[in-house]
C-alpha positions in Angstrom: 0.0 -0.2 0.2 1.9 3.1 -1.3 1.1 6.6 0.6 1.9 9.6 -1.6 2.0 12.7 0.9 1.2 15.4 -1.9 -1.7 16.3 -3.5 -4.6 14.1 -3.8 -6.0 14.7 -7.3 -3.0 13.2 -8.2 -3.2 10.2 -7.0 -4.8 9.0 -10.2 -1.6 9.1 -12.1 -0.1 6.7 -9.8 -2.9 4.2 -9.7 -2.1 3.2 -13.1 1.1 1.5 -11.7 -1.0 -0.4 -9.8 -2.7 -1.9 -12.0 0.2 -4.8 -13.1 0.3 -5.9 -9.8 -3.8 -5.9 -8.8 -7.3 -5.8 -9.9 -8.5 -4.3 -7.0 -7.4 -0.7 -6.5 -9.1 1.8 -4.1 -7.8 5.6 -3.7 -8.0 7.2 -0.2 -7.1 11.2 0.2 -3.8 10.6 0.5 -3.0 6.9 0.0 -3.5 4.4 -2.5 -4.4 0.9 -1.7 -4.7 -2.6 -3.6 -5.1 -6.3 -3.0 -2.3 -8.4 -3.7 -2.9 -11.5 -1.2 -4.0 -13.5 -4.3 -0.6 -12.6 -6.7 1.8 -13.0 -4.0 2.9 -16.1 -5.6 3.2 -15.0 -8.8 5.8 -12.2 -8.4 7.8 -13.5 -5.9 7.0 -12.8 -2.4 5.6 -9.3 -1.0 8.9 -7.7 -0.4 9.7 -7.9 -4.6 5.9 -6.2 -5.1 7.2 -3.8 -2.8 10.8 -3.3 -4.4 9.5 -2.9 -8.1 6.2 -0.7 -7.3 8.4 1.2 -5.4 11.1 1.7 -8.2 7.6 2.6 -10.7 6.5 5.4 -7.9 9.8 6.9 -7.2 10.3 7.3 -11.4 6.3 8.7 -11.8 7.0 11.1 -9.0 10.5 12.4 -10.6 8.2 12.7 -13.9 5.8 14.9 -12.0 8.7 16.9 -10.0 7.0 15.8 -7.1 9.0 15.2 -3.5 9.9 11.1 -3.9 8.9 10.6 -0.4 6.3 7.8 0.3 5.7 5.4 2.3 4.2 1.4 1.8 2.6 -1.1 4.7 0.9 -4.3 4.3 -2.2 -5.8 6.5 -5.4 -7.9 6.1 -7.4 -4.8 6.6 -7.7 -1.2 4.5 -7.1 0.8 7.6 -4.9 -1.1 9.3 -2.6 -0.7 5.8 -3.3 2.7 5.8 -2.3 3.6 9.9 1.0 1.5 9.7 1.9 3.4 6.5 0.8 6.8 8.4 3.2 5.4 11.1 6.0 5.1 8.9 5.4 2.2 6.7 7.8 -0.4 5.8 6.3 -2.6 7.6 3.5 -6.1 7.2 1.4 -8.1 8.6 0.1 -11.3 7.4 -1.9 -12.6 10.3 -5.2 -10.6 11.2 -4.4 -12.0 14.7 -1.4 -10.0 14.9 -2.9 -7.0 14.0 -4.0 -5.9 17.5 -0.1 -5.9 18.6 1.4 -4.2 15.8 -1.2 -1.1 15.6 -1.4 -1.0 19.4 2.4 0.9 18.9 1.7 3.5 16.5 1.0 7.4 17.8 -2.3 8.2 17.9 -1.6 10.8 15.0 -2.4 8.1 12.5 -5.9 8.9 13.4 -5.4 12.1 11.9 -7.6 13.7 14.8 -8.6 17.6 14.2 -6.9 19.7 16.9 -9.2 20.1 19.2 -9.5 16.0 19.3 -5.4 16.2 19.7 -5.6 18.7 22.3 -7.9 16.3 24.1 -5.6 13.4 23.6 -2.9 15.2 25.1 -4.6 16.4 27.9 -5.7 12.8 28.8 -2.2 11.5 28.2 -3.4 9.2 25.3 0.0 8.9 23.2 -0.1 5.5 21.6 -3.7 3.4 19.6 -3.3 0.6 22.8 -3.9 3.5 25.0 -7.4 4.1 23.6 -8.1 -0.2 23.7 -7.5 0.2 27.2 -10.9 2.6 27.4 -13.9 2.5 28.0 -15.6 2.2 24.1 -19.0 4.9 25.0 -16.2 7.0 26.7 -14.4 7.5 23.7 -17.1 8.2 21.5 -18.6 10.5 23.9 -15.4 12.5 23.7 -14.2 11.8 20.0 -17.3 10.5 18.2 -18.1 7.9 16.6 -16.2 8.3 13.5 -12.9 8.9 15.0 -13.1 5.1 17.0 -15.0 3.2 14.2 -11.2 3.7 12.8 -9.6 1.3 15.5 -12.4 -1.1 14.5 -11.7 -1.0 10.8 -8.4 -1.5 11.7 -8.9 -4.6 13.4 -11.3 -6.0 10.6 -14.6 -5.5 13.3 -16.5 -3.5 10.9 -16.0 -3.2 7.0 -14.1 -0.7 5.3 -16.3 1.6 2.7 -13.4 2.6 0.5 -14.9 2.2 -3.1 -12.9 0.6 -5.8 -11.2 2.8 -7.9 -12.4 2.7 -12.0 -9.5 4.3 -14.3 -11.1 6.4 -16.7 -11.6 4.9 -20.5 -8.6 5.6 -22.6 -8.2 4.7 -26.4 -5.3 6.2 -28.6 -3.9 3.8 -31.6 -1.5 4.0 -34.1 -0.5 2.6 -37.6 2.2 3.1 -39.8 2.0 3.5 -43.2 3.5 1.1 -45.9 5.1 4.5 -47.7 5.3 8.2 -47.2 1.7 9.9 -48.9 1.2 13.4 -49.2 -2.3 12.3 -51.0 -4.7 12.5 -48.1 -7.0 10.3 -49.8 -4.7 7.0 -49.5 -5.1 7.5 -46.0 -8.3 6.5 -45.6 -7.5 2.9 -45.8 -5.2 3.1 -42.3 -7.9 5.8 -41.0 -10.9 2.9 -41.2 -8.7 0.2 -39.7 -8.0 2.4 -36.8 -11.8 3.3 -36.4 -12.6 0.1 -36.8 -10.5 -0.8 -33.6 -12.1 2.2 -32.0 -15.7 1.1 -32.4 -14.7 -2.5 -31.0 -13.4 -0.6 -27.8 -16.8 1.5 -27.8 -18.5 -1.8 -28.2 -16.9 -3.8 -25.6 -17.1 -0.9 -23.1 -20.5 0.5 -24.0 -19.4 4.0 -24.5 -19.5 6.8 -27.4 -17.2 9.1 -28.9 -17.6 12.5 -28.6 -14.4 14.2 -29.6 -11.7 12.1 -31.9 -8.1 13.4 -32.6 -6.4 12.2 -35.4 -3.0 12.8 -35.8 -0.4 12.7 -38.9 3.2 12.0 -38.5 5.6 13.5 -40.6 9.5 13.0 -40.2 11.6 15.4 -38.3 8.5 18.0 -38.3 5.3 18.6 -35.8 2.1 16.2 -36.3 -0.6 17.6 -38.0 -3.6 17.4 -36.0 -7.2 16.4 -37.4 -10.2 17.3 -34.3 -13.3 15.8 -34.8 -16.2 16.8 -32.6 -19.7 15.3 -33.0 -22.4 16.9 -31.7 -24.2 13.5 -31.1 -21.7 11.2 -29.3 -21.7 7.9 -31.5 -19.8 4.9 -32.5 -20.9 4.9 -36.4 -17.6 4.3 -38.5 -19.0 5.1 -41.6 -19.6 8.6 -40.2 -16.6 8.9 -38.5 -15.1 8.1 -42.1 -17.4 10.1 -43.6 -16.2 13.1 -41.0 -12.4 12.2 -41.9 -12.7 12.5 -45.7 -14.5 15.9 -45.5 -11.5 17.3 -43.5 -9.1 15.9 -44.9 -10.6 17.5 -48.3 -9.7 20.7 -46.9 -6.1 20.1 -45.5 -2.6 20.0 -47.5 0.1 18.6 -45.6 3.1 20.3 -44.5 5.3 17.0 -45.5 4.9 13.5 -46.3 2.7 11.6 -43.6 4.6 8.6 -42.2 2.3 7.2 -40.1 -1.5 7.5 -38.5 -2.8 7.7 -34.8 -5.8 8.2 -33.4 -7.5 9.1 -29.6 -10.5 9.5 -27.9 -10.3 13.0 -26.2 -13.8 12.8 -24.8 -15.9 9.7 -24.2 -19.5 9.6 -23.0 -22.0 6.8 -22.1 -23.4 5.4 -25.0 -27.5 5.9 -25.4 -28.6 3.1 -28.2 -31.9 5.4 -30.0 -32.2 3.2 -32.7 -34.4 0.5 -30.2 -37.7 -0.5 -32.2 -39.7 0.4 -29.0 -37.9 4.4 -28.9 -38.0 4.9 -32.6 -40.0 7.9 -34.0 -39.8 10.2 -36.8 -38.3 13.1 -34.4 -35.2 10.9 -33.4 -34.5 10.2 -37.1 -35.1 13.7 -37.7 -32.6 15.0 -35.4 -30.0 12.6 -36.3 -30.0 13.7 -39.7 -30.2 17.2 -38.9 -26.9 16.3 -36.0 -24.9 14.6 -39.0 -25.5 17.4 -41.5 -24.1 20.2 -38.9 -21.3 18.1 -37.9 -20.4 17.6 -41.6 -20.9 21.2 -42.3 -18.4 21.3 -39.3 -15.6 19.5 -40.7 -16.2 21.5 -44.0 -16.1 25.0 -42.7 -14.1 24.2 -39.6 -14.3 24.8 -36.0 -16.4 27.5 -34.6 -17.9 28.2 -38.0 -21.4 27.1 -37.0 -23.1 29.4 -35.2 -26.4 29.4 -33.1 -28.6 31.9 -31.6 -31.1 31.4 -28.4 -33.4 33.9 -26.8 -32.5 35.2 -23.0 -34.9 36.9 -21.1 -34.0 40.7 -21.4 -36.7 42.6 -22.5 -34.3 45.3 -24.6 -34.0 43.9 -28.4 -30.4 44.6 -27.9 -30.2 41.6 -25.5 -33.1 39.4 -26.1 -30.4 37.0 -28.2 -27.5 35.5 -28.1 -25.4 34.2 -30.6 -22.9 31.1 -29.7 -21.1 28.2 -31.5 -22.7 25.5 -32.1 -20.8 23.2 -31.0 -20.4 24.7 -27.4 -24.3 24.7 -26.9 -26.5 27.2 -25.4 -26.9 28.1 -22.1 -27.8 25.2 -19.4 -30.9 27.1 -18.0 -34.7 27.0 -19.4 -35.2 28.7 -22.5 -36.6 32.3 -22.4 -40.4 32.2 -23.3 -41.4 33.8 -26.7 -42.9 37.1 -26.9 -46.6 37.1 -27.4 -46.1 40.0 -29.7 -44.4 39.8 -33.1 -40.5 40.2 -33.2 -38.6 40.6 -36.7 -35.2 37.8 -37.0 -33.2 40.8 -38.2 -32.1 43.1 -36.4 -29.8 46.1 -37.7 -26.6 46.6 -35.3 -27.2 50.0 -35.2 -30.8 51.5 -35.4 -31.1 53.9 -38.0 -32.7 57.4 -38.1 -35.7 57.9 -40.6 -36.2 61.3 -42.1 -39.4 62.3 -41.1 -42.4 64.7 -42.8 -45.1 66.5 -40.8 -43.8 63.5 -37.9 -44.7 60.8 -40.0 -41.4 58.4 -40.9 -40.1 58.1 -44.2 -38.0 55.4 -46.0 -38.5 55.1 -49.8 -42.2 57.2 -49.6 -44.2 57.3 -46.6 -44.6 54.2 -44.1 -48.0 53.2 -42.9 -48.2 52.0 -39.7 -50.3 48.6 -39.4 -49.8 48.4 -35.3 -48.7 49.7 -32.0 -47.1 51.1 -30.0 -45.9 48.5 -27.9 -43.5 49.8 -24.9 -40.5 48.6 -23.7 -39.2 50.5 -20.9 -36.1 48.0 -19.3 -32.6 48.4 -18.3 -32.7 50.9 -15.6 -30.8 49.0 -13.2 -27.4 48.6 -15.7 -27.1 52.3 -17.0 -28.1 51.4 -20.2 -32.2 52.1 -20.1 -34.4 51.9 -22.6 -37.5 53.9 -23.2 -39.4 53.2 -26.3 -42.7 53.0 -28.3 -42.3 50.3 -31.1 -44.5 50.0 -33.8 -44.9 47.7 -37.3 -45.2 49.5 -40.2 -45.1 48.9 -44.4 -43.2 50.2 -47.0 -45.0 51.0 -50.0 -43.5 47.5 -51.9 -44.8 45.7 -49.1 -41.7 44.9 -47.0 -42.8 44.8 -43.1 -40.4 47.0 -40.9 -40.2 47.4 -37.3 -39.6 50.8 -35.9 -39.5 52.8 -32.8 -39.6 56.4 -31.5 -38.1 57.8 -28.0 -40.5 58.4 -25.4 -38.2 61.7 -24.4 -38.0 62.9 -28.2 -41.3 61.3 -30.1 -40.3 63.8 -32.9 -37.3 61.0 -33.8 -38.6 57.5 -35.0 -35.6 55.2 -35.6 -35.6 51.9 -37.9 -34.7 48.8 -35.9 -35.3 45.6 -37.5 -37.1 43.5 -40.8 -39.6 40.9 -40.6 -39.2 38.0 -43.4 
């Protein structure tokens, strides 16, 4: 059981080392725990496991530029191993019957008491775990709490250890060397198809879907050319992946001949089968077709080129909508309700002032007012307040306009948008 006195969020970087020795790995806040009893004979005993594992951890810590101090210990229980490691490590207890004698010599600091508990332990003259075992359990719970005392029972195996198993995040990366160098990207498709076949098999085995792929075109003595593929709806369809890649490659000019091809999944998602017969409907099919179309457009036009609009809960027309990258999606909150009155889809970035005749607006001739006024008065809290009366007007050619006049200056008319 290696213990690492460093940032606990980096423990998964070391957890991969334990997978060579055990399939039962657990993460504590500052420690890694694994079961090795079933493989002791295979690896030649506990000493050789500690030796091999310690060498790998030291190398990994040097790579991460972290302090190289850590402790190893072994015991029949998880908490027993943790307590022995916190006490300095390099100890091994093979039989459960010997746990109490091994743990009773450890200082009470291995229980990681808080400041109040530490002062109380010091004032009571309790220095080692053996001192605690000589006191009544009910009194210990009253003074230190049940969670503090439960550590002793878990260490001896009297109650189960609730430490959950560690499941490593999914990872897929595969590469393929080409039999020849090529600047014709179309000749890469057979190799890409083989990589995608490996990927789809991996996704099926793990019941996953890919949300973002990244192909790398490798060159001699040049940085790799990255070809990312972002999917609006995660999937695992090899033909669709290949179509997106073919579209992206059609827009690329490689800086050098390609010698190899690699594929990595940057982001996974759980797989949801939308083609089950009981759940099949026309809307789901239409949504899937739209997703595929948008992904192909993004592959051809590039990242950030597909934009979308969503409504925002604001009465001021300038702030009532927001443009965003379609791949990122809109806000996670509920959509703003639609207004009960018509609004034009196209707004001018800056309202344009009309010419007037006898107080009536002119735009290629007189404008007939069809409806209004609709008063919009809002934004006083932000310093960008508006007080306007909006009208729907019609030009002589029949086009409908959205115009307004300021309440403070009713003689001035402004064009704010066009209806379709």
